[in-house]
C-alpha positions in Angstrom: 81.0 87.5 137.7 80.8 90.9 136.0 81.9 91.8 132.5 82.1 95.4 131.3 82.3 96.6 127.7 83.9 100.0 127.6 83.3 102.2 124.5 84.6 105.7 123.6 82.2 108.3 122.2 82.5 111.9 121.4 81.0 114.9 119.6 82.2 115.6 116.2 81.3 116.9 112.7 80.4 114.2 110.2 82.8 112.8 107.5 82.0 113.7 103.9 80.1 111.2 101.7 81.7 109.9 98.5 79.8 111.7 95.7 78.4 109.3 93.1 78.5 110.2 89.5 76.3 107.5 88.5 72.7 107.1 89.6 71.3 104.2 91.5 67.6 104.2 92.1 67.1 104.7 95.9 64.3 105.4 98.2 64.2 106.9 101.8 62.7 104.9 104.6 61.3 106.7 107.6 59.0 105.7 110.5 56.0 107.3 112.2 55.0 106.2 115.7 51.4 105.5 116.7 49.8 106.2 120.1 51.1 104.4 123.2 48.8 102.5 125.5 49.6 100.6 128.7 47.0 98.1 129.8 44.7 99.8 127.3 45.2 103.3 128.9 46.5 106.1 126.6 50.0 107.4 127.8 51.2 110.9 127.3 54.4 111.2 125.3 56.8 113.9 126.5 59.9 113.2 124.3 59.5 110.7 121.4 62.7 110.0 119.6 62.4 109.3 115.8 64.1 106.2 114.4 67.0 107.0 112.0 66.0 107.2 108.3 67.5 104.7 105.8 68.3 104.5 102.2 66.8 101.5 100.3 68.1 100.1 97.1 65.7 100.0 94.1 62.0 100.8 93.7 59.0 99.0 94.9 60.3 98.0 98.3 58.0 97.4 101.2 58.4 97.2 105.0 55.8 95.9 107.5 54.7 97.8 110.5 56.5 96.9 113.8 55.1 96.8 117.2 57.2 96.9 120.3 56.2 95.9 123.8 57.6 97.5 126.9 57.1 98.7 130.4 57.4 102.2 131.9 59.2 103.0 135.2 57.9 105.8 137.5 60.0 108.4 135.7 58.4 107.6 132.3 61.5 105.7 131.0 60.7 102.6 128.7 62.2 99.3 130.0 62.0 95.7 129.0 61.6 96.6 125.3 61.1 93.7 123.0 59.4 93.0 119.7 55.9 91.8 119.8 55.4 88.0 119.4 59.1 87.6 118.6 58.8 89.3 115.3 62.0 90.7 113.9 62.0 94.4 113.9 62.6 95.7 110.3 64.9 98.4 111.5 67.7 98.2 114.0 67.0 101.7 115.3 63.4 101.1 116.5 64.1 99.7 119.9 67.0 102.2 120.6 64.8 105.1 119.5 62.1 104.0 121.9 64.7 103.4 124.7 65.7 107.1 124.3 62.0 108.3 124.4 60.3 109.6 127.5 56.6 109.5 128.7 54.7 111.2 131.5 55.9 110.1 134.9 53.7 108.3 137.4 53.3 104.7 138.6 55.0 101.9 137.1 53.2 100.7 134.0 53.2 97.3 132.3 51.8 95.8 129.1 52.7 98.9 127.0 52.9 98.9 123.2 53.8 101.2 120.3 53.4 100.5 116.6 55.8 102.1 114.1 54.5 102.4 110.5 57.0 102.7 107.6 57.0 105.3 104.9 59.0 104.7 101.9 59.3 107.6 99.5 61.3 108.4 96.3 64.1 110.9 97.1 62.1 113.5 95.1 59.3 113.3 97.6 61.2 112.7 100.9 61.2 115.4 103.5 64.2 117.7 103.1 64.9 117.4 106.9 65.1 113.6 106.5 67.4 113.9 103.6 69.8 116.2 105.5 69.7 113.9 108.6 70.8 111.0 106.4 73.7 112.9 104.9 75.0 113.5 108.5 75.1 109.7 109.1 75.1 107.9 105.7 74.9 104.4 107.1 73.3 102.7 104.0 75.6 104.1 101.3 76.1 107.5 99.8 73.3 109.9 99.0 72.5 109.9 95.2 72.6 113.1 93.3 68.9 113.3 93.3 68.9 113.6 97.0 71.7 116.2 97.1 69.9 118.3 94.6 67.0 118.7 97.0 69.3 119.4 100.0 71.4 122.0 98.4 70.1 125.6 98.1 69.7 127.7 95.0 72.5 130.2 94.8 76.1 130.7 93.8 77.8 129.1 96.8 78.9 126.0 94.9 79.8 127.7 91.6 83.4 127.3 90.6 85.8 128.2 91.9 84.1 127.2 95.2 84.8 129.4 98.2 87.3 127.8 100.7 87.1 128.2 104.4 89.9 130.4 105.7 88.6 130.0 109.3 85.8 127.5 110.1 84.7 128.3 113.6 83.0 125.5 115.6 80.8 125.7 118.7 82.1 124.7 122.0 80.1 121.5 122.0 80.9 120.6 125.6 79.0 123.6 126.8 75.8 122.7 124.9 73.2 120.6 126.6 72.8 117.3 124.6 69.7 115.2 124.3 70.0 111.8 126.1 70.0 109.0 123.5 69.4 111.3 120.5 71.8 113.3 118.3 70.9 117.0 117.7 71.7 118.8 114.5 71.1 122.2 112.9 71.6 123.5 109.3 72.6 127.1 109.0 72.1 129.1 105.8 74.2 132.2 105.0 75.5 134.4 102.2 79.0 135.9 102.0 80.1 139.4 101.1 82.9 140.4 98.8 85.4 139.9 101.6 84.2 136.4 102.4 82.3 137.3 105.7 79.0 135.5 106.4 75.9 137.6 106.2 72.2 136.8 106.6 72.7 133.7 108.8 69.7 131.7 109.8 68.8 128.2 110.9 66.7 126.5 108.2 66.4 122.9 109.4 67.3 121.0 112.5 66.1 119.0 115.5 65.2 122.2 117.6 68.0 122.3 120.2 68.0 126.1 121.0 71.4 126.1 122.5 72.9 124.3 119.5 71.1 126.6 117.0 72.5 129.7 118.7 76.0 128.3 118.9 75.9 127.3 115.3 74.8 130.7 114.2 77.6 132.4 116.2 80.1 129.9 114.8 79.0 130.6 111.2 79.3 134.4 111.7 82.8 134.0 113.1 83.9 131.9 110.1 85.8 133.5 107.1 86.0 132.4 103.5 87.9 133.3 100.3 86.7 136.5 98.7 83.8 136.9 96.5 80.2 137.5 97.2 78.2 134.2 97.4 74.5 133.3 98.1 72.8 130.2 99.2 75.6 128.7 101.4 74.7 126.3 104.2 76.6 124.3 106.8 75.5 121.6 109.3 76.6 121.2 112.9 75.7 118.2 115.0 76.0 117.2 118.7 76.4 113.8 119.9 73.8 112.4 122.2 74.1 112.7 126.0 74.9 109.4 127.6 71.8 107.4 128.7 73.0 105.2 131.6 71.5 101.7 132.0 68.6 101.1 134.4 69.3 99.6 137.8 69.6 95.8 138.1 66.1 94.2 138.5 65.4 91.9 141.4 65.7 88.9 139.2 69.0 90.1 137.9 70.3 90.6 141.5 69.0 87.2 142.7 70.6 85.2 139.9 73.6 83.2 140.9 75.6 80.1 139.9 73.9 76.8 140.4 75.4 74.0 142.5 76.9 72.4 139.4 79.0 75.5 138.6 81.8 75.5 141.1 84.3 78.4 141.2 85.5 79.0 137.7 89.1 79.6 136.6 90.2 82.6 134.5 89.0 82.4 130.9 91.3 80.6 128.5 89.9 82.9 125.7 88.5 86.1 127.2 85.1 87.3 126.0 85.1 89.8 123.1 83.2 92.7 124.7 81.6 94.4 121.7 79.0 97.1 122.1 75.7 96.8 120.0 76.2 99.4 117.3 72.8 100.9 117.2 73.0 101.7 120.9 76.6 103.0 120.6 75.4 105.6 118.1 72.8 106.8 120.6 75.1 106.4 123.6 72.6 104.1 125.4 74.0 101.8 128.0 72.6 98.5 129.1 73.2 95.2 130.8 72.2 91.5 130.6 72.3 88.5 132.9 72.9 85.2 131.2 72.9 81.6 132.2 75.0 78.9 130.5 76.9 75.6 130.7 80.5 74.9 130.1 81.5 71.7 128.3 84.5 69.6 129.6 86.6 71.0 126.7 85.9 74.6 127.8 83.3 75.6 125.3 80.3 77.8 126.5 76.9 76.6 125.4 73.2 76.4 126.3 73.0 80.2 126.8 69.8 81.9 127.9 68.9 85.3 129.0 67.7 85.8 132.6 67.1 89.5 132.3 68.2 92.4 130.0 67.6 96.2 130.1 66.6 98.5 128.6 66.0 96.2 125.7 66.1 92.6 124.7 68.9 93.5 122.2 71.4 93.6 125.1 70.5 90.1 126.0 71.2 88.9 122.4 74.5 90.9 122.4 75.5 89.3 125.7 75.0 85.9 124.4 77.4 86.7 121.4 79.8 88.1 124.0 79.8 84.9 126.0 80.0 82.6 123.0 83.3 84.2 122.1 84.9 82.9 125.3 86.3 79.6 126.4 87.4 78.2 129.8 90.1 75.7 130.5 89.2 72.1 130.1 87.8 70.1 133.1 86.8 66.6 133.9 83.1 67.2 134.2 82.3 70.6 132.8 79.9 72.9 134.5 76.2 73.8 134.3 74.0 76.6 135.5 76.7 79.3 135.5 75.6 82.9 135.6 77.4 86.1 134.3 76.3 89.7 134.2 77.5 91.6 131.2 77.4 95.4 131.4 77.6 97.6 128.3 79.2 100.9 129.4 80.3 103.9 127.3 83.7 105.4 127.6 84.7 108.7 129.1 82.8 111.8 127.9 85.7 114.2 128.1 87.5 113.0 124.9 88.6 115.9 122.7 86.6 116.9 119.7 88.4 116.3 116.4 89.5 119.5 114.6 89.8 120.2 111.0 87.4 117.4 110.0 86.6 117.4 106.3 82.9 118.3 105.5 80.6 117.5 102.6 79.7 120.5 100.3 76.2 121.7 101.0 
């Protein structure tokens, strides 16, 4: 049996944060990746994706280093990603970031490992690029004023009365090449003349996507604002990740089938709730899992185990949650050794971009 979770995803500009007027002591958590070795041999990295930064409550917090084990297919794509020794990864984005990374192509490699080391810094010492990246996806709460003070530029752009956008041009995101599994962004700085026309535009921070940088600069120049010369204005643009399709089913996944004590099953009494794992939805990474389970006479599904999951073990954990949400009709004996394949598939890429989305004041 095959289950498919269908998710919609699209390119958009980020919603504004709620600006706090009271200060809460926060720190910024980022991760640095160590070298990668497979069977003790150093592997060349061609595209390492950084895990998302996070805000932490309070001072004095710590995080342990985390090691992920994995394999590499001939194209250099990581597969079979799992925490070392069943440790719980201290960040939900470590495995997704590794799944989106790429290494030098060659023969299939096994017994690979990478260690991520945490860096926890006060907002006054965190990298400005990390602070900007967080404001574009504030998943752990709003950025405190201390962080905004470091992100915003010196100048008159935010002086009252603040300039209003008469025309906010946006790039044609569908014609910009996106990065598989990673969101690109760029921050454009500009001044305005007395008629509200942008001048002196330049990219000051970003992920280094040349096409997005160029399109953002063009969009900024085409924008118009209420009159009055201003300095130190800036505006961010971001591009959703390109979809990263799931790896092909492995031999073990293809071979798995219902056991003799799992006769033909009727339709679900309660269908599975097909929910996509959120960290992978954000990066538009698809996956799959094959699970084995038993069914009690009263229709409850139990004794679940993962036969195979790709590209990370997280899809196996999510598939178990999906199957636990289902029930089958009652039967005299129940069933055992049943097998299902759960596919996690993103929605169509051609959904329209939202227009007129509100933006934070940078």
